[in-house]
KEKE-605934 format. One line per 4 residues: their letters; for each residue x, y, z of C-alpha. Coordinates in nm, 2 decimals, padded with zeros to 4 digits, always signed. Layout:
BEGIN
A) X Y Z; ...
END
This chain:
BEGIN
MRQR) -14.92 +23.71 +18.06; -14.97 +23.92 +17.74; -14.68 +24.15 +17.65; -14.76 +24.52 +17.67
SLIA) -14.55 +24.62 +17.38; -14.37 +24.42 +17.11; -14.13 +24.54 +16.85; -14.17 +24.47 +16.48
VTAA) -13.96 +24.18 +16.38; -13.76 +24.23 +16.06; -13.75 +23.93 +15.83; -13.87 +23.80 +15.49
LAAG) -14.05 +23.51 +15.34; -13.79 +23.38 +15.10; -13.85 +23.25 +14.75; -13.52 +23.07 +14.76
ALTL) -13.45 +22.98 +14.40; -13.07 +22.98 +14.47; -12.80 +22.72 +14.43; -12.76 +22.55 +14.77
TACG) -12.47 +22.38 +14.93; -12.57 +22.09 +15.16; -12.36 +22.10 +15.47; -12.42 +22.11 +15.85
SRDD) -12.37 +21.85 +16.12; -12.53 +21.51 +16.13; -12.61 +21.54 +16.50; -12.63 +21.89 +16.64
KGSG) -12.49 +22.23 +16.56; -12.51 +22.54 +16.78; -12.43 +22.90 +16.74; -12.19 +23.11 +16.94
DTGS) -12.35 +23.39 +17.14; -12.26 +23.76 +17.14; -12.34 +23.83 +17.50; -12.19 +23.71 +17.83
GGAT) -12.32 +23.64 +18.18; -12.67 +23.60 +18.30; -12.90 +23.32 +18.19; -12.86 +23.11 +17.88
VVIG) -13.17 +23.01 +17.68; -13.13 +22.76 +17.40; -13.37 +22.75 +17.11; -13.37 +22.40 +16.96
VDAP) -13.40 +22.33 +16.58; -13.51 +22.01 +16.42; -13.50 +21.98 +16.05; -13.35 +21.76 +15.77
LTGD) -12.99 +21.90 +15.75; -12.87 +21.62 +15.52; -13.04 +21.42 +15.25; -13.28 +21.52 +14.97
LSAL) -13.47 +21.78 +15.17; -13.16 +21.95 +15.32; -13.21 +22.26 +15.10; -13.52 +22.35 +15.31
GLGI) -13.38 +22.22 +15.63; -13.07 +22.43 +15.62; -13.27 +22.74 +15.54; -13.47 +22.67 +15.86
QNSV) -13.16 +22.63 +16.06; -12.98 +22.94 +15.93; -13.29 +23.16 +15.98; -13.31 +23.06 +16.35
DLAV) -12.94 +23.12 +16.38; -12.99 +23.47 +16.24; -13.28 +23.54 +16.49; -13.06 +23.43 +16.78
RQAN) -12.77 +23.65 +16.66; -12.99 +23.95 +16.63; -13.16 +23.90 +16.97; -12.82 +23.89 +17.13
EKKY) -12.69 +24.19 +16.94; -12.99 +24.39 +17.04; -12.97 +24.26 +17.40; -13.34 +24.22 +17.35
VKGV) -13.40 +24.02 +17.67; -13.19 +24.18 +17.95; -12.97 +23.92 +18.13; -13.04 +23.65 +17.88
TFKF) -12.81 +23.52 +17.61; -12.97 +23.31 +17.34; -12.81 +23.02 +17.17; -12.94 +22.76 +16.92
KAYD) -12.89 +22.39 +16.89; -12.98 +22.22 +16.57; -13.05 +21.85 +16.52; -13.07 +21.66 +16.19
DQAQ) -13.39 +21.44 +16.15; -13.31 +21.34 +15.79; -13.69 +21.37 +15.73; -13.74 +21.05 +15.93
PSSG) -14.00 +21.03 +16.22; -13.78 +20.80 +16.42; -13.49 +21.04 +16.41; -13.72 +21.33 +16.50
QQNA) -13.85 +21.15 +16.81; -13.49 +21.08 +16.92; -13.40 +21.45 +16.87; -13.71 +21.56 +17.07
TKLV) -13.59 +21.34 +17.36; -13.25 +21.50 +17.34; -13.39 +21.85 +17.33; -13.62 +21.78 +17.63
ADKD) -13.32 +21.65 +17.83; -13.13 +21.99 +17.78; -13.26 +22.21 +18.06; -13.16 +22.53 +17.88
VLGV) -13.39 +22.46 +17.59; -13.71 +22.66 +17.63; -13.85 +22.63 +17.28; -13.80 +22.44 +16.96
VGPL) -13.84 +22.54 +16.59; -13.93 +22.26 +16.35; -13.96 +22.02 +16.20; -14.01 +22.05 +15.83
NSSV) -14.22 +21.74 +15.78; -14.57 +21.68 +15.93; -14.49 +21.31 +15.96; -14.19 +21.39 +16.17
SESM) -14.39 +21.62 +16.39; -14.64 +21.34 +16.46; -14.36 +21.15 +16.63; -14.24 +21.45 +16.84
QKVF) -14.55 +21.63 +16.97; -14.62 +21.41 +17.27; -14.25 +21.42 +17.38; -14.26 +21.80 +17.38
DDAK) -14.60 +21.82 +17.53; -14.52 +21.59 +17.83; -14.22 +21.82 +17.90; -14.43 +22.14 +17.85
LTQI) -14.17 +22.25 +17.59; -14.29 +22.49 +17.33; -14.27 +22.36 +16.97; -14.33 +22.59 +16.67
SPAN) -14.31 +22.46 +16.32; -14.25 +22.70 +16.03; -14.35 +22.44 +15.77; -14.60 +22.17 +15.89
TNPA) -14.92 +22.20 +15.71; -15.12 +21.89 +15.80; -15.44 +22.02 +15.98; -15.46 +21.72 +16.22
LTQG) -15.15 +21.83 +16.40; -15.34 +22.12 +16.56; -15.71 +22.03 +16.51; -15.71 +21.65 +16.56
PAWN) -15.78 +21.36 +16.33; -16.15 +21.44 +16.29; -16.09 +21.80 +16.18; -16.24 +21.74 +15.83
TGTK) -16.57 +21.63 +15.98; -16.61 +21.95 +16.17; -16.49 +21.81 +16.50; -16.18 +22.01 +16.59
KRPY) -15.99 +21.93 +16.91; -15.64 +22.04 +16.98; -15.43 +21.73 +17.06; -15.12 +21.90 +17.22
QSYF) -15.11 +22.24 +17.39; -14.73 +22.28 +17.33; -14.76 +22.27 +16.95; -14.78 +22.58 +16.74
RTAT) -14.71 +22.67 +16.38; -14.64 +22.99 +16.18; -14.74 +22.82 +15.84; -15.10 +22.79 +15.73
TDAI) -15.25 +22.45 +15.68; -15.34 +22.22 +15.39; -15.71 +22.27 +15.48; -15.65 +22.61 +15.31
QGPF) -15.36 +22.55 +15.08; -15.51 +22.26 +14.88; -15.85 +22.44 +14.82; -15.66 +22.77 +14.74
AAQY) -15.47 +22.59 +14.46; -15.79 +22.42 +14.33; -15.97 +22.76 +14.31; -15.68 +22.92 +14.12
LFNK) -15.65 +22.63 +13.87; -16.02 +22.60 +13.81; -16.12 +22.97 +13.81; -15.81 +23.15 +13.69
AGKK) -15.60 +22.90 +13.50; -15.90 +22.73 +13.33; -15.80 +22.38 +13.42; -16.09 +22.14 +13.44
KVFL) -15.95 +21.79 +13.43; -15.68 +21.69 +13.68; -15.47 +21.38 +13.73; -15.40 +21.34 +14.10
IDDK) -15.07 +21.19 +14.23; -14.94 +21.17 +14.59; -14.65 +21.01 +14.77; -14.86 +20.84 +15.04
KTYG) -14.70 +21.04 +15.32; -14.88 +21.24 +15.58; -14.82 +21.58 +15.40; -14.86 +21.47 +15.04
AGLA) -15.17 +21.25 +15.08; -15.34 +21.51 +15.30; -15.27 +21.80 +15.06; -15.39 +21.60 +14.76
ATFK) -15.72 +21.51 +14.94; -15.80 +21.87 +15.03; -15.72 +21.98 +14.67; -15.95 +21.71 +14.53
GEFT) -16.24 +21.80 +14.76; -16.24 +22.16 +14.64; -16.16 +22.09 +14.27; -16.45 +21.85 +14.24
KLGG) -16.68 +22.08 +14.43; -16.61 +22.35 +14.18; -16.70 +22.11 +13.90; -16.36 +21.99 +13.80
QVAG) -16.31 +21.63 +13.68; -16.05 +21.38 +13.82; -15.91 +21.20 +13.51; -15.71 +20.96 +13.72
EAHV) -15.53 +20.90 +14.05; -15.20 +20.73 +14.14; -14.96 +20.69 +14.43; -14.59 +20.69 +14.39
NPDT) -14.29 +20.58 +14.60; -14.08 +20.90 +14.61; -13.76 +20.71 +14.66; -13.76 +20.53 +14.33
KDFS) -13.73 +20.83 +14.09; -13.86 +20.61 +13.81; -14.21 +20.74 +13.73; -14.24 +20.61 +13.37
AVAT) -14.55 +20.40 +13.45; -14.75 +20.69 +13.60; -14.62 +20.93 +13.33; -14.78 +20.70 +13.07
QVKS) -15.11 +20.70 +13.27; -15.11 +21.08 +13.28; -15.05 +21.09 +12.90; -15.34 +20.86 +12.82
SGAD) -15.58 +21.02 +13.08; -15.65 +21.34 +12.88; -15.59 +21.55 +13.19; -15.50 +21.92 +13.14
VVYY) -15.31 +21.95 +13.47; -15.13 +21.72 +13.72; -15.16 +21.79 +14.09; -14.89 +21.63 +14.30
GGEY) -14.90 +21.59 +14.68; -14.54 +21.56 +14.79; -14.20 +21.72 +14.79; -13.95 +21.84 +14.53
PAAG) -13.70 +21.55 +14.53; -13.97 +21.34 +14.36; -14.17 +21.62 +14.20; -13.89 +21.74 +13.98
PLSK) -13.81 +21.41 +13.81; -14.18 +21.33 +13.80; -14.25 +21.65 +13.60; -13.97 +21.59 +13.37
QIKK) -14.08 +21.23 +13.29; -14.44 +21.33 +13.24; -14.34 +21.58 +12.97; -14.10 +21.34 +12.81
AGAA) -14.39 +21.09 +12.79; -14.58 +21.34 +12.57; -14.81 +21.51 +12.82; -14.74 +21.88 +12.77
IPLV) -14.93 +21.99 +13.08; -14.82 +22.16 +13.40; -14.75 +21.98 +13.73; -14.88 +22.18 +14.03
GGDG) -14.80 +22.12 +14.39; -14.79 +22.28 +14.73; -14.51 +22.44 +14.94; -14.32 +22.10 +14.94
IYSG) -14.22 +22.16 +14.58; -14.15 +22.53 +14.61; -13.78 +22.52 +14.61; -13.49 +22.62 +14.39
DFIK) -13.40 +22.25 +14.38; -13.73 +22.17 +14.20; -13.61 +22.39 +13.91; -13.28 +22.21 +13.90
LSGK) -13.45 +21.86 +13.91; -13.73 +21.93 +13.66; -13.50 +22.12 +13.41; -13.65 +22.29 +13.11
EGVG) -13.94 +22.04 +13.11; -14.06 +22.20 +13.43; -14.11 +22.55 +13.29; -14.48 +22.63 +13.34
DMAT) -14.52 +22.42 +13.65; -14.67 +22.59 +13.95; -14.66 +22.57 +14.33; -14.85 +22.73 +14.62
SVGA) -14.66 +22.84 +14.92; -14.74 +23.00 +15.25; -14.73 +23.38 +15.29; -14.68 +23.67 +15.06
PVET) -14.41 +23.68 +14.79; -14.08 +23.83 +14.92; -14.09 +24.13 +14.67; -14.41 +24.26 +14.83
LPSA) -14.27 +24.28 +15.18; -14.13 +24.61 +15.30; -13.89 +24.43 +15.53; -13.75 +24.20 +15.26
KEFV) -13.44 +24.41 +15.17; -13.33 +24.44 +15.53; -13.38 +24.07 +15.59; -13.20 +23.97 +15.28
ANYK) -12.91 +24.20 +15.37; -12.89 +24.06 +15.72; -12.90 +23.70 +15.60; -12.63 +23.77 +15.34
NAGF) -12.41 +23.96 +15.59; -12.43 +23.66 +15.83; -12.23 +23.46 +15.58; -12.46 +23.16 +15.53
KEAY) -12.37 +22.94 +15.24; -12.73 +22.82 +15.18; -13.04 +23.01 +15.07; -13.31 +23.07 +15.33
EAYG) -13.56 +22.90 +15.09; -13.94 +22.89 +15.13; -13.94 +22.88 +15.51; -13.68 +23.13 +15.60
GYSY) -13.92 +23.40 +15.71; -14.14 +23.15 +15.89; -13.84 +23.01 +16.08; -13.72 +23.35 +16.17
DSAW) -14.07 +23.44 +16.30; -14.10 +23.11 +16.49; -13.77 +23.18 +16.67; -13.88 +23.54 +16.75
AIIE) -14.21 +23.41 +16.89; -14.01 +23.21 +17.14; -13.78 +23.50 +17.21; -14.08 +23.73 +17.27
AVKA) -14.23 +23.47 +17.50; -13.91 +23.45 +17.70; -13.91 +23.83 +17.72; -14.26 +23.83 +17.85
VVDA) -14.18 +23.57 +18.12; -13.86 +23.75 +18.23; -14.03 +24.09 +18.24; -14.31 +23.94 +18.46
NDGK) -14.05 +23.78 +18.70; -13.84 +24.08 +18.80; -13.59 +24.03 +18.52; -13.52 +23.67 +18.59
LPQD) -13.62 +23.33 +18.45; -13.85 +23.15 +18.69; -13.79 +22.79 +18.80; -14.08 +22.67 +18.59
ARAK) -13.96 +22.86 +18.28; -14.07 +22.60 +18.03; -14.43 +22.61 +18.14; -14.43 +22.99 +18.17
VLEA) -14.28 +23.03 +17.82; -14.54 +22.78 +17.68; -14.82 +22.99 +17.83; -14.67 +23.31 +17.70
TGKV) -14.62 +23.17 +17.35; -14.99 +23.14 +17.30; -15.03 +23.51 +17.36; -14.75 +23.66 +17.15
SFDG) -14.85 +23.91 +16.88; -14.59 +24.10 +16.68; -14.52 +24.22 +16.32; -14.29 +23.97 +16.15
VTGK) -14.19 +23.89 +15.80; -14.49 +23.68 +15.73; -14.72 +23.95 +15.86; -14.88 +23.96 +16.20
VSFD) -14.75 +23.67 +16.41; -15.00 +23.53 +16.65; -15.18 +23.20 +16.72; -15.54 +23.10 +16.75
EFGD) -15.70 +22.86 +17.00; -15.56 +22.56 +16.82; -15.20 +22.69 +16.79; -15.25 +22.77 +16.42
ATNK) -15.12 +23.09 +16.26; -15.38 +23.36 +16.24; -15.21 +23.47 +15.91; -15.38 +23.27 +15.63
QLTV) -15.22 +23.42 +15.32; -15.09 +23.21 +15.03; -14.92 +23.27 +14.70; -14.92 +23.08 +14.36
YKYE) -14.58 +23.07 +14.20; -14.50 +22.97 +13.84; -14.17 +22.84 +13.70; -14.08 +23.10 +13.44
GDAW) -13.74 +23.15 +13.28; -13.51 +23.00 +13.54; -13.69 +23.09 +13.86; -14.02 +23.09 +14.05
KAVE) -14.24 +23.40 +13.98; -14.54 +23.50 +14.19; -14.86 +23.51 +13.99; -15.14 +23.53 +14.25
SGTF) -15.15 +23.61 +14.62; -15.44 +23.60 +14.86; -15.65 +23.39 +15.10; -15.88 +23.10 +15.04
AG) -16.23 +23.20 +14.97; -16.40 +22.92 +15.16
END
């Protein structure tokens, strides 16, 4: 049932170039609630809370925690107290699948936010779908998750009805970066590198398709093992290729050292990547050699959002030790989409949760529509975000700076 009126949700899409402290539990962590009595609804969280990608994962966890606290403080759903329970997937598909099974087994869980990695989501989707448990990722960008494996041939079919996302996809992000680099930055010859993972390889492929369509030349291609951190061989290839830019499909733990080693090999050209490298940790890992590198990320830059100051203040006042990073606003909006769906279900059932609450919340999730940090939060027929905005950021000084914001002109 579509809600008759929805409040504007206050949040912000964070450009988290802050120093981060990796902490959090290895199994699960839950927040205390501020209400008492009535029904308890748990919002699950799955993300890498430890390991190389924990900077992004902890930002996801904390932003969901904040949404839960504010829903309880506002008594937003009468008679319902929200809690959250977070599980660490360590960016591993096998761990994600185990966590999905645990979340399904908890009858109080009516929605899950996460995960960060598209490859992890692939292992979780069926588990949630079989249980009719709503899953909303604030970070997954692989198009196949919502549109099926043949999406790039024009045959789009939604594989799982329980899966949604608030982030836009690589079908848009890769081409958006290609258009910016070719048309605005004047880059005509690219060296393509990816980490062979679901996210990285898919992003590099969509970038390549648009870049060559525009008339750009591919000077060379390589695949790397992101766990090695020794990229001297590929750095030498980049140097001898004559490329004027490197496009990397992957995440910041490898992208930072890769950028540094390419420059030290003598190739004074920028490394460009997607939202997987848009982190304060990339700046730490790439050092001074990374200055001039670029990244695209979902949504509008934080400084352009009217709600940014309030979100930042709320996040700071909550006492979190870690930055909300690139997906803070999307995680907050994902949690609020679940909260709004729960409210719609309760309002339609005389103020109580029905016996088939999971199925009803899933149905309501597809109909939510409200003003969040990331703009209008709603989903299309595939479960994709209707908000398609992206931003190009450049590493300048000691932080990421927004240089271009818009949508893909396909």
